[in-house]
C-alpha positions in Angstrom: -0.3 -0.3 0.1 2.6 2.3 0.5 4.4 1.7 -2.3 1.5 2.4 -4.6 1.0 5.3 -2.6 4.7 6.7 -2.8 4.2 5.9 -6.4 1.3 7.9 -7.3 3.0 10.7 -5.3 6.1 10.4 -7.3 4.2 10.5 -10.6 2.6 13.9 -9.7 5.5 15.4 -8.3 7.4 14.7 -12.1 4.1 15.8 -13.8 4.3 19.2 -12.0 8.2 19.1 -12.8 7.1 19.2 -16.5 4.1 20.8 -17.2 5.8 24.2 -16.9 8.7 23.3 -19.2 6.1 22.3 -21.4 4.2 25.5 -22.1 7.4 28.1 -22.0 8.6 25.1 -24.8 5.5 26.0 -26.6 5.1 29.6 -26.4 8.3 30.2 -27.4 7.9 27.8 -30.6 4.7 29.6 -31.4 4.7 32.5 -34.8 4.0 35.7 -34.5 0.8 37.1 -35.7 0.3 38.0 -39.3 -2.9 40.1 -40.6 -5.7 38.6 -41.7 -5.5 38.2 -45.9 -1.6 38.6 -45.7 1.7 36.3 -45.4 4.1 37.6 -43.7 8.0 37.0 -44.8 11.5 37.6 -43.2 14.7 37.4 -43.9 15.9 35.4 -41.1 15.2 32.2 -39.6 12.8 32.3 -36.5 10.9 35.3 -37.7 13.9 37.8 -37.6 15.6 40.2 -40.2 13.6 42.3 -42.9 10.6 42.1 -42.7 7.7 42.1 -46.2 3.9 41.2 -46.0 1.9 40.9 -48.7 -1.8 40.9 -49.3 -4.0 38.7 -51.4 -5.6 41.7 -52.6 -2.5 42.9 -54.3 -2.5 39.6 -56.6 0.9 38.3 -57.8 4.3 40.0 -56.8 7.7 39.5 -57.1 9.9 39.1 -54.2 11.5 42.1 -53.3 15.4 41.7 -53.5 16.5 41.3 -49.7 13.9 38.1 -50.1 14.7 37.0 -53.1 15.5 33.5 -52.9 16.1 33.8 -49.2 13.2 33.8 -47.2 14.2 32.5 -43.9 10.6 32.5 -42.0 7.0 32.6 -43.2 3.4 33.6 -41.8 0.5 32.4 -43.6 -2.8 34.4 -42.6 -4.7 33.5 -46.2 -4.1 31.4 -48.6 -1.2 31.5 -51.2 1.1 30.1 -53.9 5.1 30.6 -53.6 6.9 30.6 -56.7 9.6 29.6 -58.1 10.5 30.5 -61.9 13.4 28.7 -63.0 13.0 25.6 -63.0 9.5 26.1 -62.6 7.9 25.1 -59.1 5.1 26.0 -56.8 4.5 25.1 -53.2 0.3 25.8 -51.7 0.4 27.8 -48.7 -2.8 27.7 -46.2 -3.9 29.8 -43.7 -2.6 29.5 -40.4 1.0 27.5 -42.1 4.1 29.3 -40.4 7.8 28.0 -40.9 10.3 29.6 -38.6 13.1 27.5 -40.2 12.3 27.8 -44.2 16.3 29.2 -46.1 17.1 25.7 -46.1 14.1 24.6 -48.2 11.6 26.6 -50.5 12.4 29.4 -49.0 16.1 29.9 -50.5 14.2 29.3 -53.9 11.3 31.6 -53.6 11.1 34.0 -56.6 7.1 35.4 -56.4 4.0 34.8 -54.3 0.4 34.9 -55.5 -3.3 34.6 -54.7 -5.2 31.4 -53.8 -4.5 27.9 -54.8 -1.3 27.1 -57.1 
């Protein structure tokens, strides 16, 4: 009987120790907000560096020179299509999508962004 009580107490104590760590990790990993109808881009990973906000109502736009083939992170608050022109390659992006580390992926090739599905 004492063993069973000790095990429950130990489990409760371990859970209490683990919860604050899990909560702080979740908040640190959350992306910054981006206005509705927009995709927000940063030149650096972790949502740092130069920033640009593209809006769906603006239609297709080439990436600004500082983001051309150099998007380090992004947050989408609308549906969009990321485009690389040479070779042609497209990525569908959905409302709520985000990447804090994108340079080693399509962020290192992106040339433009357009509204809606690819």
